[in-house]
SEPAGU-171599 format. One record per atom (N, C-alpha, C, O, CB): x, y, z; residue in one letter. Coordinates in steps of 0.05 Angstrom, whole numbers, plus 5000, padded with zeros to 4 digits. Glycine has a CB too. Example, Ala and Ser with C-alpha at 12.3 -4.5 7.8 and 13.67 -1.06 7.14 Angstrom:
REM residues 2
526448865156a 524649105156a 526449345156a 528549345169a 522649115181a 525749555142s 527349795143s 525850015157s 526850235161s 528249885114s 
END
This chain:
REM residues 408
501749765000m 500050005000m 501850255000m 503750275016m 498150005025m 501250444983s 502850694981s 502150875004s 500150845018s 502350834954s 503951075008v 503451275029v 500851415024v 499251465042v 505751475031v 500351494998a 497951644992a 495451484999a 493551595009a 497951714962a 495551224994e 493151055000e 492851025031e 490650995041e 493350784987e 495151025045a 495050985074a 493751225088a 492651185110a 497850935085a 493951465077i 492751695089i 489751705081i 489051715058i 494151965080i 488051685101d 485151695097d 484151975104d 483452025126d 483751475114d 484052135083f 483252415087f 480152435086f 478952425065f 484452605066f 478952465110r 476052485112r 475352745125r 475352765150r 474852245129r 474852955109p 474453225121p 471853255137p 471553455150p 474453425099p 470153055136d 467653065152d 467852905178d 465952885193d 465252975136d 470152775183a 470552615207a 470552795231a 471853005231a 473152445205a 469052725252p 468852905276p 471552975288p 472053205296p 467152775297p 473352775289e 476052835300e 477653025283e 479253185293e 477552575304e 477253015257f 478553205239f 477353485242f 478853685243f 478353115209f 474753505243l 473453765246l 474353895272l 474754145273l 470453745246l 474653745293r 475453845319r 478353935319r 478954155329r 475053635341r 480153775307d 482953845307d 484253725282d 485153495282d 484353725332d 484353875260p 485453775235p 488453775234p 489653655215p 484353935212p 489753905253f 492553965250f 494353715252f 496453715237f 493454155271f 493853505268p 495553265267p 495553135239p 497653055230p 494653065287p 493153115226l 493153005200l 494453185179l 495953085162l 490252945191l 494053445182y 495453635164y 498553595166y 499953595146y 494753925171y 499453555191r 502353515195r 503353275180r 505353275166r 503053495225r 501853055183r 502652805169r 502552835139r 504352745125r 500852575178r 500452975129m 500253005100m 502553185089m 503653125068m 497553125093m 503253395104r 505453565095r 508053405093r 509553435074r 505853795114r 508453225113e 510953075114e 511052845094e 513052795082e 511352975142e 508752705091e 508752445076e 507552475048e 508452325030e 507252245092e 505652645045d 504252655019d 503052935014d 500652965015d 501952435018d 504753135010p 503853415009p 502153474984p 500653664985p 506153595009p 502253304963v 500453334941v 498853074940v 499552884926v 502053384913v 496753074956h 495252824961h 492852804943h 491252994940h 494352824991h 492552574931w 490052514915w 488052394934w 488452184946w 490652324891w 485752534937s 483652434955s 481452294938s 480052424923s 482452674970s 481252034941p 478951894928p 476251994938p 474351994923p 479251594932p 476152074963w 473652164975w 472652424961w 470352454956w 473952205005w 474552604956l 473952864943l 474152844913l 473053014899l 475753084954l 475552634903k 476352624875k 477752884867k 477153014847k 473752584857k 479752954883a 481153204880a 483953184893a 484453014910a 479553444891a 485653374886w 488253404898w 487953574923w 486353754924w 490353524879w 489553514944v 489553654969v 492453744975v 494153574978v 488353484993v 492854004977l 495554114982l 495654225010l 493754345020l 496154344962l 497954175024t 498154245052t 500754405058t 501054485081t 498154005068t 502454455039r 504954605045r 504554895036r 503254965017r 507354485030r 505855075052y 505555365047y 506455445019y 504855575005y 507255515068y 508855355011d 509855444984d 508055344962d 507655484942d 512655344980d 507055104964d 505254994943d 502655144941d 501755214920d 504754694948d 501455194965c 498855334965c 499255614954c 497555714938c 497655344993c 501355754963k 501756024953k 502256034923k 501256204909k 504156154968k 503855834913a 504355824884a 501855784868a 501555914847a 506355594878a 500055614877v 497555574863v 495755824864v 494455894844v 496055324874v 495755954887l 494156194890l 495056414870l 493556584861l 494356304918l 497656404863l 498756604844l 498856504815l 499456654797l 501656674853l 498056254811d 498356124784d 495956204766d 493656144773d 498455814787d 496556324744k 494456404725k 493456174708k 491556194693k 495456624707k 494855944711e 494055704696e 492155524712e 491655294705e 496455544687e 491055634733v 488855494748v 486555694749v 486855934747v 489855404777v 484155584753s 481755744751s 480155744777s 480155544791s 479955634728s 478955974783s 477055994805s 474155944796s 472355934813s 477256264819s 473755924770d 471055884759d 470155594762d 470255444743d 470955974729d 469455524786r 468855244792r 465855184793r 465054954792r 470055154817r 464155394795l 461255344797l 460055304770l 458355124766l 459955574811l 460755474751r 459355454724r 459855184711r 457955064700r 460355674706r 462355064712p 462654794701p 460954594716p 459854404703p 465554714702p 460754624742y 459054434758y 456154464750y 454754274745y 459354484788y 455154714748f 452354764741f 451754654713f 449554554708f 451655064742f 453754664695a 453354574667a 452854274666a 451754184646a 455754654650a 453754134686t 453453834686t 450753754697t 450053514694t 455653704702t 449253934709l 446753854722l 444553804701l 444353954682l 445854074741l 442953594705p 440553554688p 438753794692p 438853934712p 439153294696p 437053834672g 435254064672g 433654094697g 433354324708g 433354054649g 432553874707a 430853894731a 432553974756a 431554134773a 429453624737a 434953874757e 436653944780e 437554234778e 437554374799e 439153764781e 438154334754a 438954614751a 436554794758a 436955004771a 439854664722a 434154714750a 431854884757a 431354884787a 430355084797a 429354774743a 432054674800r 431654654829r 433254864844r 432454954866r 432354374839r 435654934833i 437355134846i 437755374827i 439955484825i 440055004854i 435655454814g 435755664794g 436755934805g 438256074792g 433155714782g 435856004830q 436756264841q 439656254850q 441056454848q 434956334865q 440456024860i 443355994867i 445056024842i 447056174843i 443855714880i 444255894820i 445755924795i 445756214785i 447756324777i 444655734773i 443456344787r 443056614777r 444956814790r 446256974777r 440256704781r 445256784817y 446756994832y 449556914838y 451357074837y 445257054857y 450056664846l 452756584854l 454756584831l 457156624835l 452756314868l 453756544807t 455556554784t 456556844779t 458456884763t 454156444759t 455257044791h 456257324789h 458157394812h 459257614812h 453857514790h 458657214830w 460557274852w 463357274840w 464257084827w 460357064875w 464857484846m 467557514834m 469457294844m 471357224830m 468757784841m 468857174867v 470656964878v 470456714860v 472256544862v 469856894906v 468456694844f 468056464826f 468456534797f 467556394779f 465356334830f 469856754792r 470356844764r 473356884759r 474856944777r 468857104758r 474156844734d 476856894725d 476957154710d 474857264702d 477856664708d 479357264705p 479557494687p 478457424659p 478857194651p 482457594685p 477257604644p 476957884651p 474557954668p 474258174678p 476858044626p 472657754672e 470257814688e 470957884716e 469858074727e 468357574687e 472757734728h 473657794756h 474858074758h 474258214776h 475657574765h 476558134738t 477858394739t 475858624738t 476058814753t 479858424715t 473858594721r 471758804719r 470158834744r 469859054754r 469958744695r 469158604755l 467558614779l 469158724803l 468158884819l 466458344786l 471658644805r 473258734828r 473859034824r 473859184844r 475958574829r 474459124800r 474959404795r 472559584803r 472859784817r 475759454766r 470259494795l 467859654801l 467259654831l 466859864843l 465359534786l 467259414843t 466559394871t 468559534889t 467859664909t 466359094880t 471159514882s 473159644899s 473159944898s 474560074913s 475959544891s 471560064880k 471260354880k 469760454904k 470060684912k 469860444854k 468160274916v 466660364940v 467460194964v 467260284987v 463660344935v 468259944960f 468959764982f 471959754983f 473159564971f 467659474979f 473259944996h 476159974995h 477160025023h 475660035042h 476960204976h 479860045025l 481160065051l 479960295068l 479460265092l 484160095048l 479660525056q 478660755071q 475860715081q 475260775104q 478761005053q 474060605064s 471260565072s 471060355094s 469360375111s 469560495048s 472860155092m 472759945113m 473860045139m 472759995160m 474259695104m 476160185138n 477260295163n 475460505176n 475560555200n 479960415158n 473860635159a 471960835170a 469860705188a 468360845202a 470660985147a 469560445187m 467560305203m 468660235231m 467160125247m 466760045189m 471160315237r 472260255264r 470560365286r 469960225305r 475160355266r 469760625285p 468060725307p 465460565310p 464560525332p 467361025302p 464260485288a 461760325289a 462360055302a 460759955318a 460560285261a 464659935295a 465359675307a 465759705337a 464959535353a 467859555294a 467059925345e 467459965374e 464860015388e 464359905410e 469360215378e 463060175376e 460460225388e 458759975390e 457559925411e 458960435372e 458859805369l 457259565370l 458459355390l 456959205402l 457159435341l 461059355392t 462359185412t 461259245440t 460459055455t 465359215412t 461159495447h 460159565474h 457159535476h 456059475498h 460959855480h 455759565454w 452859515454w 452259225460w 450459155475w 451559595427w 453959045449l 453558755454l 454358685482l 453058525495l 455258595434l 456458815493f 457058775521f 454758855539f 454058715558f 459558935529f 453559085533d 451259175548d 448858975546d 447458935565d 450359455540d 448558865522r 446358675518r 446758425534r 444858305544r 445958615488r 449258335536i 449958095552i 449558155582i 448657985597i 452858005547i 450258405589g 449858495617g 451458335637g 453858285633g 446958465624g 450158265659k 451558135681k 451457825679k 452257685698k 450258215708k 450457715657r 450357425655r 453157305657r 455057415647r 449157345628r 453357085671q 455956955675q 456256705658q 458356575658q 456256885704q 454056625644e 454256405625e 453256505598e 450956595596e 452556155634e 454956495578i 454256595551i 455056395530i 456756225535i 455556865546i 453856415507d 454856285483d 456256505467d 454956675455d 452556145466d 458856505467f 460456715455f 459756755425f 459856975415f 463356675458f 459256535411v 458556555383v 455856695379v 455756895365v 458356275370v 453756595392a 451156715389a 450856995400a 449557165389a 449056535401a 452257045423d 451957295437d 453857515428d 453257755432d 452357255467d 456057445415f 457957645407f 459257605380f 458957775363f 460157665428f 460557375376a 462157345351a 460457335326a 461357425305a 463657085353a 457957235327a 456257235303a 454957515299a 455057615276a 454157025306a 453757635319p 452357885313p 454258125306p 453558295290p 450657965336p 456658135318l 458358365314l 458958405284l 458358625273l 460958345329l 460258215270p 460958265242p 458458295224p 458558445204p 462658045231p 456258155231a 453858195216a 452858475218a 452058595198a 451657995225a 452858585243l 451858855247l 453659065234l 452659265224l 451658915277l 456259015233v 458159195221v 457659215191v 457459425179v 461059115226v 457458985177i 457058985149i 454259085142i 453859215121i 457558705137i 452359025159m 449659135155m 449659435156m 448359575140m 447659015175m 451059545176a 451259835178a 452659955154a 451860175145a 452859915204a 454659815144m 456159915121m 454359925096m 454460115080m 458559745116m 452659715093l 450959705070l 448359875074l 446959925054l 450159415065l 447759945098g 445360095104g 442959915109g 440660005105g 444760275081g 443459675119v 441259495126v 440559545155v 442359545172v 442059195121v 437959585162p 437259645190p 438059425209p 437959185203p 434159685191p 438959505233k 439859325254k 437659125261k 438158895269k 440659485279k 435159215258e 432859045266e 432658795248e 431258605255e 430259195264e 433958795226e 433858565207e 435958355214e 436358165198e 434258665178e 437358375236l 439558195242l 438757905241l 440057745228l 440758265269l 436657835255a 435857555257a 435257445229a 436057215223a 433357525276a 433757595213k 433157505186k 435657465169k 435957265155k 431157695173k 437357665170v 439857665154v 441557425162v 442557285145v 441457915158v 441857375188k 443457155198k 442256885189k 443756705180k 443757165229k 439656855191r 438356605182r 438756555152r 439456335144r 435356615188r 438356765136m 438756725107m 441556655100m 442056475084m 437856985092m 443456795113s 446256745107s 447056465115s 448556325101s 448056945122s 446156375139d 446856105148d 445755895129d 446955685124d 445756055176d 443355945118d 442155755100d 443655745073d 443955535061d 439155825095d 444555975064i 446155985039i 448855835043i 449855705025i 446756275030i 449855845068a 452355705074a 452155405071a 454155275067a 453255775103a 449755305072l 449355015067l 450354935039l 451354715035l 446454935071l 450055125020f 450955064993f 453955124990f 455354974977f 449355224972f 454855355001i 457555444997i 459555285012i 461655215000i 457755735005i 459055215037g 461155105053g 460654855068g 462454755082g 461955305071g 458254745067s 457554525084s 458254255071s 457954215047s 454554525090s 459254075088s 459753805080s 457253625086s 457253395080s 462253685093s 455353745100r 453053585108r 451353515084r 450253685070r 451353745129r 451053265079m 449753175055m 446853105061m 445852895053m 451152925044m 445353285074s 442553245078s 441053285051s 441953455035s 441453435100s 438953135047p 437653155021p 436353425015p 435853484992p 435552935019p 435853585036d 434453835032d 436254075033d 435254305033d 432253865052d 438954045035k 440654275040k 440554465016k 440654705020k 443454185045k 440354364991y 440254534968y 437554684967y 437454914959y 440754374942y 435454544975d 432854674975d 432754904995d 431755124989d 430654474982d 434054865018i 434155075039i 435755305029i 434955535031i 435354965065i 438055255017a 439855465006a 438455614983a 438855854981a 442555344997a 437055474966e 435555594944e 433455794954e 433256014944e 434355384926e 431855704974r 429855884986r 431156134998r 430156354995r 428155735007r 433356095012a 434756315025a 435856505004a 435756755008a 436956215043a 436956404983t 438056574962t 435756734949t 436156974943t 439556404940t 433556614944r 431256754932r 430356974951r 429757194943r 428956554926r 430156904977e 429257104997e 431157334999e 430357565000e 428856965024e 433857275001m 435757485003m 435857664978m 436257904980m 438557375010m 435557544955a 435557694930a 433157894930a 433458124923a 435357514906a 430857794938g 428557974940g 428958194961g 428058424956g 426057804947g 430158124983f 430758315004f 432558544993f 431958774998f 432158175028f 434658464978f 436358674968f 435258824944f 435859054940f 439058554960f 433558694928r 432258834906r 430559064916r 430559284905r 430558644889r 429159024938e 427559234950e 429359464960e 428759694956e 425859124974e 431559394973l 433359604983l 434659754960l 435059994962l 435459485001l 435359614939i 436559734915i 434659934902i 435460154895i 437459524895i 432159854899e 430160034887e 429760284905e 429460504895e 427459894883e 429860244931d 429660474950d 431960664945d 431560914945d 429560384979d 434460554942r 436760724939r 436760864911r 437961074908r 439360564942r 435560734891r 435360864865r 433661124867r 434261324854r 434160674844r 431661104883t 429861334887t 431061544905t 431061784899t 427161244898t 432261454928t 433361634948t 436061534957t 436161344973t 431361664972t 438161654947a 440761564956a 441261644985a 440361844994a 442961704938a 442661464999r 443361515027r 446361495031r 447861435012r 441861305046r 447161555055n 450061545061n 450861265069n 451561215092n 450761755084n 450861085050d 451660805055d 452860685030d 452560795008d 449260635065d 454160465034l 455560335012l 453660234991l 454260234967l 457260095022l 451260144999l 449260054979l 448560274959l 448360224935l 446759944993l 448160514969s 447560734951s 449860784932s 449360844908s 446960994967s 452260774942e 454560814925e 454760594903e 455360654880e 457160814941e 454160344910l 454160134890l 451960174869l 452460144845l 453759864904l 449660254878v 447360294859v 448060514839v 447360494816v 444760364875v 449260724849h 449760954831h 452660964820h 453561164808h 449361214846h 454060734823l 456860724814l 456960724783l 455560574770l 458160464825l 458760884773r 459360884744r 462360904740r 463761054754r 457861124730r 463360744722d 466160754714d 466160794684d 466260594669d 467760494723d 466161044675g 465761094647g 462961014639g 460961104651g 467860954629g 462760834619a 460160734611a 459360484626a 457160374622a 460160674581a 461060384643d 460660124656d 459260164684d 459760364697d 463259974660d 457659974691s 456359974718s 455559684723s 455659514705s 453960174720s 454759634748l 453759364755l 450959334745l 449259504749l 453959324786l 450359104733s 447659034725s 445958984750s 447058964772s 447558794705s 443358964746q 441558904769q 442358644782q 442558634807q 438658894760q 442758434767d 443558174779d 446258194792d 446758074813d 443557954758d 448158344780e 450758374792e 450658524818e 452058464837e 452658514773e 448858724819l 448458874844l 447458694866l 448558694888l 446559114839l 445358544860v 444158364880v 446258164888v 446558114912v 441658224868v 447658044869a 449657844875a 451857954893a 452757824911a 450757724850a 452758194886t 454958324902t 454058384930t 455558344949t 455858584888t 451558474934c 450558524961c 450458264977c 451158255000c 447758654959c 449458044964i 449357794978i 452157704986i 452657605008i 447957574960i 454057734967l 456857644973l 458057814996l 459257705014l 458557674948l 457658074995l 458858245015l 457658185043l 459058175063l 458458545009l 455058145044l 453758085069l 454557805079l 455157765103l 450758105067l 454557615061f 455257335068f 458157315077f 458757225099f 454657145045f 459957395059a 462857375064a 463657565086a 465657515100a 464457415039a 462257785089g 462957995107g 462557925136g 463558055154g 461558245101g 460957705141h 460657635169h 461057345176h 461857285198h 457857715178h 460557165157e 460956875163e 463856825171e 464256695192e 460156705139e 465756905155t 468556855161t 469457005186t 470956895202t 470256925138t 468557255189t 469457415212t 468357305238t 469657325259t 468657705209t 465957195238t 464957065262t 466856845271t 467556835295t 462156945256t 467756685253n 469556465260n 472356575268n 473656465286n 469956275236n 473156785255h 475756915262h 475657005292h 477556955306h 476257155244h 473557135300i 473357235328i 473157005348i 474457005369i 471057435331i 471456815342a 471056585360a 473556405362a 474356335384a 468656415352a 474656335339n 477156185339n 479356325354n 480956205368n 478056115310n 479456595350g 481556755362g 481356745393g 483356715406g 481357035353g 478856765403l 478556755432l 479256485443l 480556465464l 475656835440l 478356265429l 479055995438l 482155965439l 483255835457l 477755785420l 483456065419s 486356045418s 487656185442s 489556095453s 487456155391s 486556415449l 487656565472l 487156415498l 488756425516l 486356845473l 484856275499l 484256115523l 486255885526l 486955805548l 481456015523l 487155785503r 489155565504r 491955665512r 493555515522r 489355435476r 492455925507f 495056035513f 494656275532f 494856505522f 496556125487f 494156235557p 493356455575p 495556665578p 494856905582p 492756345602p 498056595575r 500156805577r 499857005553r 500257245557r 502956675577r 499256895530e 498857075507e 496357245510e 496357475503e 498656905481e 494257125522s 491857275528s 492457505547s 491457735542s 489657095539s 493957455568d 494657665587d 496357875573d 496058115579d 496257545610d 498157795555l 499757985540l 498058175524l 498558415524l 501757835521l 495958075511l 494158245495l 492558425514l 492058655508l 492358075478l 491658315536k 490058465555k 491558695566k 490458915569k 489158275578k 494158655572e 495758865585e 496959055564e 497859275571e 497958735601e 497058965539n 498359135518n 496659135493n 497359025473n 501159025511n 494359265494p 492459265471p 493759385446p 492759335424p 489959415477p 495959535449e 497159655425e 498459445407e 499159505384e 499259855434e 498859195417i 499958985401i 497858845383i 498458665369i 501358775418i 495358945385a 493158815371a 493658765341a 492958545331a 490658985373a 494758955326p 495158895297p 496758645292p 495958475276p 496459135283p 499058625305r 500758385301r 499458135313r 499557915302r 503558425313r 498158175337a 496857945350a 494657825333a 494357575331a 495658035377a 493157995320i 490857895303i 491957735279i 490857535272i 489158125293i 494257825268e 495457665246e 496257395255e 495957195241e 497857825234e 497357375279e 498157115290e 495756945296e 495856695291e 499857155315e 493657055306l 491156895312l 489956795285l 488956575284l 489157065327l 490056965265l 489056875238l 490756655227l 489756475214l 489057115219l 493356655233r 495156445223r 494656185239r 494555975228r 498056535226r 494556215266y 494555985283y 492155795279y 492455555277y 494656075312y 489755915278d 487355755273d 485355925259d 483356015271d 486155635300d 485855975233g 484356165218g 481556065210g 480955825213g 485856235193g 479856245201p 477056185195p 476556065168p 474355985162p 475456425198p 478656045151s 478355945124s 479655675121s 482055645123s 479556145103s 478055465117g 479055195116g 480555145089g 482755035089g 476955005119g 479255225067a 480455155041a 479455345020a 477355465022a 479754865034a 481055374999q 480255494974q 480555274953q 482155094955q 481855754967q 478955304932v 478855094911v 479555224884v 478655434877v 476154954909v 481255084869r 481955164842r 481554934822r 481554704830r 484855274841r 481255004797i 481054804775i 483454834757i 484155054748i 478354844759i 484754604752v 487154604734v 486254664706v 484454534696v 488654334736v 487654844692k 487054914664k 489154784645k 488454704623k 486955214660k 491654774654v 493754664637v 495254454653v 495954494676v 495754894628v 495854224640e 497254014654e 499854104665e 501354254652e 497753774635e 500454034690q 502854114703q 503753914724q 502253744733q 502454394717q 506353924731e 507453744751e 507853894777e 508554134777e 510253634741e 507253764799l 507753874826l 508653644844l 507153464850l 505154004837l 511153664852r 512453474870r 512153184859r 511552994874r 511253494898r 512453154833g 512352894821g 509652794814g 509352574803g 513652694838g 507552954819r 504852884812r 503953034788r 504753264784r 502852934836r 502352914771t 501353044747t 498453144752t 496652984757t 501452844723t 498153404750l 495553524753l 494453584725l 495753724710l 495653794771l 492153464719k 491153484692k 488853684690k 487553744710k 490153204683k 488353784666p 486153974662p 483553864672p 482853634666p 485954054632p 482154024687g 479553944698g 479753844727g 477753824741g 478353734681g 482253774736d 482553684763d 482053904783d 482754134778d 485453574767d 480653834805r 480254024826r 482654014846r 483753804850r 477653974841r 483354244857v 485554264876v 484554404901v 483654634899v 488054404864v 484654274924f 483954404949f 486454504963f 488254354969f 482454194968f 486454764968l 488754894981l 488054915011l 486355085018l 489455174969l 489254755028m 488554755056m 490054975070m 492354935078m 489154475069m 488755195073l 490155445082l 491155415110l 493355505116l 488255675080l 489655295128n 490555265156n 492855075158n 494555095176n 488255175173n 493054875140a 495354695139a 497854855130a 499954825142a 494854455120a 497555015110a 499755185100a 500755375122a 503155425125a 498955345075a 498855475137n 499555675158n 500955545182n 501955685199n 497055805168n 501055275183r 502555135204r 505054995193r 506154815206r 500754935219r 505855065169d 508154935156d 510755015170d 511355255171d 508255005126d 512254825182p 514754905195p 516855015177p 518755135186p 515854665210p 516554975150e 518455095132e 517855395128e 519555545117e 518354955105e 515455485137a 514755765135a 514955905162a 515456145163a 511955795123a 514455755184y 514355875211y 515755695231y 515555455230y 511455915219y 517355815248d 518555675270d 516455605291d 514755765297d 520855845284d 516655365301e 514655265322e 511855345314e 510455495329e 515455385350e 510855255291p 508255345281p 505855275298p 503755405296p 507855245254p 506055075315d 503854995332d 503655155358d 501955095374d 503954705338d 505455345361r 505255525384r 504055785376r 504555885353r 508055575397r 502455905393l 501356175389l 503356375401l 503856365425l 498456205402l 504356545384v 506356755392v 505357015381v 505857075358v 509256685382v 504057175398l 502757425388l 504657625376l 503857795360l 501157545410l 507257605384g 509157785373g 510557685348g 512557795339g 511257855393g 509657465337r 510957335314r 510957515290r 508957655284r 509557065308r 513057505275g 513257645249g 513357435228g 512057225229g 515657835248g 514957485207g 515357285186g 513557325162g 512357535159g 514957015198g 513357115146v 511857135121v 508857165127v 507857085148v 512356885104v 507457285108a 504557325110a 503057065110a 503656885094a 503557505088a 501057035128h 499356795128h 497656795103h 497357005089h 497656785153h 496456565097l 494856535073l 491856525079l 490256455062l 495656285058l 491056605103t 488256585111t 486356725093t 484156625088t 487956695139t 487156955082f 485357105064f 485957035035f 484957175017f 485657395069f 487556835029g 488456785002g 490956944996g 492257045013g 486156844982g 491456974970f 493857124961f 493457184931f 491957054917f 496456954965f 494657394922g 494557464894g 491957604887g 490757734904g 494757224877g 491057584862m 488757744853m 486157664866m 484357824866m 488557714823m 486057424877h 483557334890h 483657364920h 481957254934h 482957044883h 485557514931i 485657564959i 482957684968i 481857854954i 488057744968i 481957604990c 479357695000c 479057994999c 480758135010c 478857595028c 477058094985l 476658384982l 476258515009l 477158745013l 474258434964l 474958375028g 474258495053g 476158435076g 475458475099g 471558415061g 478658345069f 480458265091f 481158505110f 481558455133f 482958155080f 481358755100p 481858965119p 479659005140p 480159085163p 482359235105p 477158955131l 474858975150l 474958755171l 474658815195l 472258965134l 475558505162a 475758285182a 478058335201a 477758285225a 476158025167a 480258425190r 482658485207r 481958695228r 482558675251r 485058575189r 480658915219m 479959135237m 478059035259m 478359115282m 478759365221m 476058875251e 474158785271e 475458615292e 474758625316e 471858625258e 477358445284g 478858285303g 480458465322g 480658415346g 480758095289g 481758675311q 483358855327q 481659005347q 482559075369q 484759055308q 479159065340v 477359195359v 476259005379v 476259055403v 475059335343v 475258775370a 473658595387a 475358435407a 474658435431a 472158395369a 477458305398l 478858125416l 480258265440l 480058165462l 480857955401l 481658485436p 482758625459p 480558715478p 480858715502p 484358865450p 478258805466a 476058895483a 474858665500a 474158705523a 473859025466a 474658435488v 473558195502v 475358115525v 474258075547v 473257965483v 477958095521v 479658005543v 479958215565v 480658155587v 482457935532v 479358465558r 479458675579r 476758715593r 476658805615r 480258945566r 474558635579h 471858685590h 471258495614h 470158585634h 469758645568h 472158245611w 471658055632w 474257985646w 476257935634w 470257795621w 474157975673e 476457905688e 477257615684e 479557545683e 476057965718e 475157445683k 475557155680k 473957055656k 471557125654k 474857005706k 475156895639i 473756765617i 474656475617i 477056425616i 474356915589i 472756295617a 473356005617a 471355855601a 468955925600a 473555905646a 472255625589l 470355455575l 468255345595l 468955265617l 471855225561l 465755335586a 463655215603a 463254925598a 461754795612a 461055365598a 464654815577v 464554525571v 467354445565v 468954615558v 462554465547v 468054185567p 470654095559p 471154155529p 469254135513p 471053795564p 473554225522e 474154295495e 473354075475e 472554135453e 477054365492e 473653825483l 472953605466l 469953605458l 469153475439l 473653345479l 468353745474r 465453745468r 464553985451r 462254005445r 463953745494r 466454155444l 465654385427l 464754275399l 466054095389l 468054585424l 462654395389a 461654305363a 462754485340a 462354725340a 458454315363a 464054355321w 465354495299w 463654465274w 462254265270w 468154395294w 463754675257l 462254675232l 463154445215l 465554385212l 462654935217l 461254305202n 461854095184n 462354215156n 460554215139n 459653875183n 464754325152s 465354475128s 468254455122s 469954445140s 464454775132s 468954455096m 471654475087m 472454765082m 474754845082m 472154305063m 470454935076v 470955205069v 471255385094v 472955555095v 468655315051v 469455335114f 469555495138f 470655335161f 470055095164f 466755595145f 472355455177r 473355335201r 472355495225r 473155715230r 476555325201r 470455375239g 469255515262g 467455335278g 466955105271g 467655755252g 466455445300m 464755295318m 461855385316m 461255625309m 465655335347m 459955205321t 457155275321t 456455425346t 454555575346t 455455025317t 457955375368s 457455515393s 460055505409s 461755335405s 455055395409s 460355695428l 462655705446l 461655775473l 461656015481l 464855905435l 460755575489p 459655635516p 461955725535p 463955595537p 458155385527p 461455945549l 463456055567l 462256125594l 459956185596l 464756305554l 463956115614f 463456245640f 465056515639f 467456515633f 464356065664f 463756735646v 465056985646v 464257145671v 462057105682v 464357155621v 466157305681r 465457485703r 467457725703r 467257895720r 465457335731r 
END
């Protein structure tokens, strides 16, 4: 039996979801370009390999349209709204379509507009603390890590705070299609209904902004012009869904994973508590150590060799970002959390032209939220054994469904 066959890569296994890093270590050492019969795809786990593919123009991010093209008519009709809008997401497009969508969107969703949300993030952080009040048992995900980034991106888009519960439900349902490994028979139906509902929700808001522009990003998107070019109605709706979905799902996991990591390394937590000015570097280390992005996927366009393996056109390649971020060839003692760590940039947000458009917003929210959390409560402790924490059944997202805590 070969080494590749001996490694049983099961990304939905409970022990893997809880702690993927031991298997990642073995794959990096023994089979860094692993063919997974379960995924029918290549799985990469080394930093240099993942970064090289992220920068490679001979691989494609356009993985949804080829999949949709293989569906029988009835199946395609069953997820018609998903096909209609998700194929407009720039994360699933190659140049020149990707270049155009990113150019247009980045005219309003840029570093300055994202950093301008820092006061709102600070205000919402304290609003959530007030809402939690004197309770000594909380679910950190439900009570803080999930609502904060959702409320920030909603404020940025001009979506009323009162819509939080609806927005969160729709986004979670769409995530069943984007990132879930759960093969329930109704997950596509649930995601399709949510996509239809969210599209209708944004169409109403877009029509309102066409009539009366407001001081929000949605108004800027609606009235955006770049010469003769602008976003079509479907592109507008799709972009709003993407910004809302990506703008909070990943950041929720970033904040929750970050706090759990600090609980595992109390000296580092104390360091952040006593020196909040180290937050920028600390957040980069937390994103590296146990980041919110499990994998990115690419499609091979041109046959190529990688570490003696032949990757053929049409092959899927899973880039395991958290595995790359723990590569000892990139980082000394990679399994330790060291908030003052420097070195090469982590790959949590991707790299190259497809680097996450909203990464400055996620970074800023972490810099605001996590120092505030460790300073707000004198004591923070897990309310259940760590082995009992429930992790998302997803290859795309790395996060917990809940994080029960004792706080005081």
